[in-house]
TORDREN-214016 format. One line per 2 residues: their letters; for each residue x, y, z of C-alpha. Coordinates in pm, whole numbers. Example, Ala and Ser with C-alpha at 12.3 -4.5 7.8 and 13.67 -1.06 7.14 Angstrom:
BEGIN
as) 1230,-450,780  1367,-106,714
***
This chain:
BEGIN
mg) 14429,9651,9038  14299,9826,9354
vg) 14207,9643,9670  13836,9661,9597
aa) 13877,9555,9236  14080,9253,9343
ar) 13811,9157,9589  13541,9184,9326
aa) 13746,8966,9094  13748,8676,9345
tt) 13575,8356,9241  13409,8088,9448
qp) 13746,7914,9491  14041,8044,9695
va) 14291,8219,9470  14590,8036,9617
ne) 14709,7810,9897  15012,8031,9959
pi) 14996,8240,10277  14899,8605,10267
ev) 15192,8837,10337  15310,8825,10699
rp) 15421,9096,10942  15622,9076,11266
lg) 15419,9078,11587  15609,9313,11813
rt) 15903,9163,11998  15758,8810,12000
gl) 15943,8688,11694  15613,8560,11553
kv) 15514,8654,11200  15140,8667,11134
tr) 14939,8706,10817  14810,9062,10796
la) 14456,8920,10787  14348,8714,11088
ag) 14028,8508,11106  13788,8542,11398
gs) 13578,8250,11516  13267,8389,11683
fp) 12982,8300,11447  12731,8014,11414
ey) 12867,7885,11080  13210,7820,11230
gr) 13355,7479,11150  13566,7268,10917
ri) 13435,7400,10583  13488,7770,10656
le) 13819,7702,10831  13947,7500,10536
ft) 13838,7767,10289  14002,8039,10500
yr) 14327,7845,10520  14328,7777,10145
sg) 14268,8150,10094  14600,8223,10264
vr) 14508,8309,10623  14743,8155,10879
yf) 14641,8343,11192  14328,8223,11372
dn) 14160,8393,11669  13937,8202,11908
gd) 13769,8224,12248  13587,8016,12506
ly) 13245,8172,12441  13262,8150,12063
cg) 13015,7940,11866  12823,7836,12175
fk) 13142,7730,12356  13220,7486,12071
ae) 13465,7689,11862  13785,7564,12024
tl) 13678,7202,11988  13577,7252,11623
fg) 13903,7431,11556  14107,7153,11713
dw) 13923,6892,11506  14009,7081,11188
ir) 14376,7122,11285  14416,6750,11335
qr) 14233,6666,11014  14444,6901,10806
gc) 14768,6848,10999  14854,7216,10983
ra) 14948,7303,11342  15304,7399,11246
di) 15176,7638,10977  14939,7852,11184
ii) 14930,8097,11474  14659,8043,11736
tt) 14512,8297,11976  14245,8209,12228
ka) 14120,8380,12541  13983,8369,12894
rt) 13700,8595,13012  13845,8650,13359
td) 14094,8870,13539  14144,8615,13816
pa) 14488,8456,13766  14380,8115,13895
af) 14075,8105,13668  14288,8227,13378
ea) 14535,7943,13427  14252,7692,13447
rv) 14120,7826,13117  14461,7765,12957
dd) 14433,7398,13048  14072,7388,12929
al) 14165,7540,12592  14455,7300,12544
kk) 14222,7009,12616  13949,7133,12381
mr) 14185,7203,12091  14406,6903,12171
vd) 14723,7101,12102  15040,7107,12310
ti) 15097,7483,12304  14891,7797,12242
dl) 15082,8073,12065  14900,8368,12224
ff) 14668,8347,12522  14473,8664,12605
lh) 14262,8809,12881  13934,8861,12696
gl) 13771,9203,12694  13993,9375,12952
ed) 13824,9672,13118  14054,9746,13415
pa) 14375,9937,13326  14531,9831,13657
vp) 14558,9466,13550  14848,9511,13305
ld) 15051,9689,13575  15043,9366,13780
ad) 15111,9533,14115  15161,9204,14303
gq) 15347,9025,14023  15092,8744,13985
wr) 15055,8776,13609  15427,8785,13540
tm) 15488,8483,13767  15206,8287,13604
kd) 15320,8377,13254  15675,8263,13328
rl) 15542,7932,13456  15308,7874,13160
vr) 15586,7955,12914  15829,7731,13099
ek) 15573,7448,13088  15528,7520,12715
kv) 15154,7563,12753  15165,7911,12600
rf) 15428,8102,12408  15307,8457,12472
mg) 15036,8640,12669  14838,8960,12649
fs) 14481,9085,12633  14202,9208,12411
th) 14008,9524,12492  13715,9727,12369
ae) 13678,9922,12694  13532,10270,12689
mp) 13768,10556,12634  13978,10664,12818
rr) 14011,10323,12989  14107,10162,12659
ia) 14389,10411,12617  14504,10346,12976
cl) 14502,9969,12912  14738,10021,12618
tn) 14964,10264,12799  14997,10031,13097
aa) 15058,9731,12871  15378,9897,12752
rs) 15494,9920,13115  15372,9577,13224
gw) 15663,9344,13165  15426,9053,13089
vd) 15208,9173,12798  15361,9052,12472
al) 15073,9147,12241  14725,9290,12255
mm) 14416,9308,12039  14223,9635,12045
ac) 13892,9752,11905  13972,10031,11661
dp) 13947,10145,11303  14141,10400,11096
vl) 13879,10670,11155  13921,10645,11530
ir) 14299,10622,11515  14324,10931,11292
sd) 14092,11136,11512  14211,11052,11864
ag) 14551,11192,11963  14549,11014,12299
ln) 14489,10677,12137  14766,10747,11887
ra) 15010,10822,12167  14915,10498,12343
id) 14961,10299,12021  15302,10461,11974
tc) 15398,10377,12331  15310,10010,12278
ak) 15484,9990,11942  15804,10144,12082
ag) 15794,9899,12375  15771,9607,12132
vg) 15414,9509,12225  15254,9336,11925
ll) 14943,9521,11806  14636,9361,11650
am) 14323,9545,11539  13974,9402,11586
kt) 13618,9523,11528  13763,9719,11234
gr) 13460,9661,11013  13199,9626,11285
gl) 12889,9845,11268  12963,10031,10945
ga) 12596,10029,10843  12417,9864,10553
ag) 12525,9941,10196  12196,10116,10125
tl) 12259,10372,10400  12572,10526,10243
sp) 12549,10887,10134  12603,10962,9763
ra) 12935,11134,9842  13050,10830,10039
ie) 12954,10596,9755  13158,10805,9513
af) 13458,10822,9747  13462,10447,9807
ra) 13428,10394,9433  13725,10622,9371
lg) 13927,10418,9621  13817,10099,9449
ms) 13708,9955,9783  13406,9864,9990
ph) 13368,10018,10336  13496,9697,10496
ta) 13802,9652,10273  13880,10023,10305
ml) 13891,9986,10684  14123,9686,10650
ag) 14350,9874,10409  14358,10167,10649
iw) 14483,9940,10928  14736,9777,10695
sd) 14857,10128,10606  14958,10171,10972
er) 15284,9982,11017  15239,9975,11394
fa) 14980,9700,11349  15073,9344,11261
aa) 14726,9231,11155  14355,9308,11142
cs) 14130,9036,11281  13807,8999,11084
em) 13510,8781,11158  13440,8613,10823
ps) 13127,8397,10846  13086,8331,10473
fk) 13297,8220,10177  13221,8551,10006
iv) 13360,8758,10293  13669,8537,10316
ee) 13724,8579,9940  13686,8955,9948
na) 13906,9011,10253  14176,8768,10140
aa) 14179,8926,9794  14209,9268,9956
ar) 14500,9147,10170  14681,9008,9866
af) 14615,9322,9662  14748,9557,9930
rk) 15095,9671,9827  15163,10003,9996
pf) 15007,10242,10251  14746,10494,10149
tp) 14883,10806,9987  14773,11148,10120
de) 14518,11172,9837  14384,10827,9920
wk) 14352,10925,10285  14148,11227,10177
lf) 13915,10998,9985  13898,10762,10281
de) 13807,11045,10520  13538,11170,10281
aa) 13396,10820,10246  13396,10755,10620
kg) 13191,11068,10684  12904,10910,10492
la) 12881,10591,10697  12558,10538,10890
rt) 12725,10358,11179  12553,10123,11421
tc) 12844,10102,11669  13076,10370,11805
pg) 13440,10253,11795  13557,10534,12021
cd) 13277,10539,12278  13382,10740,12583
gs) 13055,10728,12777  12946,11077,12669
cr) 12623,10926,12535  12538,10773,12872
ra) 12615,11088,13067  12418,11310,12829
ag) 12119,11075,12851  12124,11085,13232
tq) 12132,10708,13260  12356,10414,13345
td) 12264,10236,13022  12567,10067,12865
fc) 12499,10192,12512  12844,10085,12392
si) 12802,9718,12481  12440,9698,12370
mr) 12527,9833,12026  12810,9581,11998
yl) 12580,9294,12092  12319,9416,11842
ay) 12588,9402,11573  12671,9045,11676
ce) 12308,8959,11599  12253,9156,11283
es) 12594,9125,11119  12708,8781,11238
gn) 12385,8602,11319  12531,8530,11662
la) 12207,8563,11854  12277,8315,12136
aa) 12611,8470,12237  12471,8823,12205
re) 12179,8741,12433  12408,8574,12685
ly) 12639,8876,12696  12343,9113,12718
ae) 12201,8915,13010  12533,8954,13193
la) 12490,9332,13204  12358,9472,13530
pe) 11984,9557,13521  12051,9931,13520
qr) 12288,9888,13225  12003,9733,13023
dw) 11742,9994,13118  11698,10296,12890
rd) 11330,10368,12963  11392,10714,13109
ad) 11703,10796,12907  11715,11104,12686
la) 11804,10921,12366  11813,11237,12155
aa) 12075,11383,12390  12267,11056,12379
sq) 12277,11063,11999  12391,11423,11996
ac) 12674,11348,12242  12786,11027,12069
rs) 13115,11058,11878  12962,10861,11590
rl) 12617,11022,11616  12440,10688,11651
df) 12061,10693,11618  11992,10534,11955
er) 11613,10552,11933  11613,10344,11615
ll) 11896,10111,11720  11763,10040,12069
ar) 11423,9949,11927  11603,9681,11726
aa) 11808,9578,12030  11488,9528,12229
rw) 11356,9291,11961  11678,9090,11933
lg) 11816,9093,12286  11532,9160,12526
***
């Protein structure tokens, strides 16, 4: 049975309580389920967490902003109720590059979740490639102290920075001496098309930095927007666009897991079934089908944004972030967090009134229809 067929065969009950297959996370010694569960959606809480656990997921990703700043508390409540702390891997994050504020966030997260130790604590949304290099040694010193105090086991960062900064963040992580693992926005289409990103991923993998993929299924477009050729190619693969992206990441042995935001029982079922059904990497013929299918996606986010859209439009508009926040609204129903993040952008980054949107679309690596998408962003975020 193919990955997609297995997902379609899922019922309204988890197929098993046994964990999904695990993979090693770099040099950490941790083993994580190849499917990780994100926590940034309004429905987050005990019921979805319990269902996700019973579906076999044992790796849970969190953050201070998630679920209106309540996710860590809700997660901690569920852990205590189930008594499963020893069975799971926890990641949470701090939206700061100030070491003192980062350390304070560690204490805050421990208090909210009421756990003794956090397995992986990340800088959230790293943009500055200089941070991993840790020129003054602050991050390494702080990490050593936090590990010694058993507040955290490992540290790292997440990033969805524009290219080429994202690539530089990865490259510098391999040289850092303090980054144990990182979570990066990517999908198989981007990885297969960007040689520089591939080299950076290789550099991290060879250095033993644990690699986690995120935003893998973000902004793939609605089912009704697929081209006929894409529909046929996905059908031949036996997968949906989302499970095909997951399988593409799982086909890359450099990655330990793909983190997926799963705000409904149906999505948990489909993704967990896909994870259990995955047995071996895509064959060359399957990759050809995947590439053909991916060409027919009507994307709403650009996973490899390099700022070409902004430069072509003659503006400072942060198209990349705005499209991501629009997806938070439309795909996850996470309106409050999306509006808060949007409001944090500088005024010029939220202003596209004089931008050449046609030129931006033409320059975009994913050919996003900015005129249509920004009209929706204005309704949701403005």
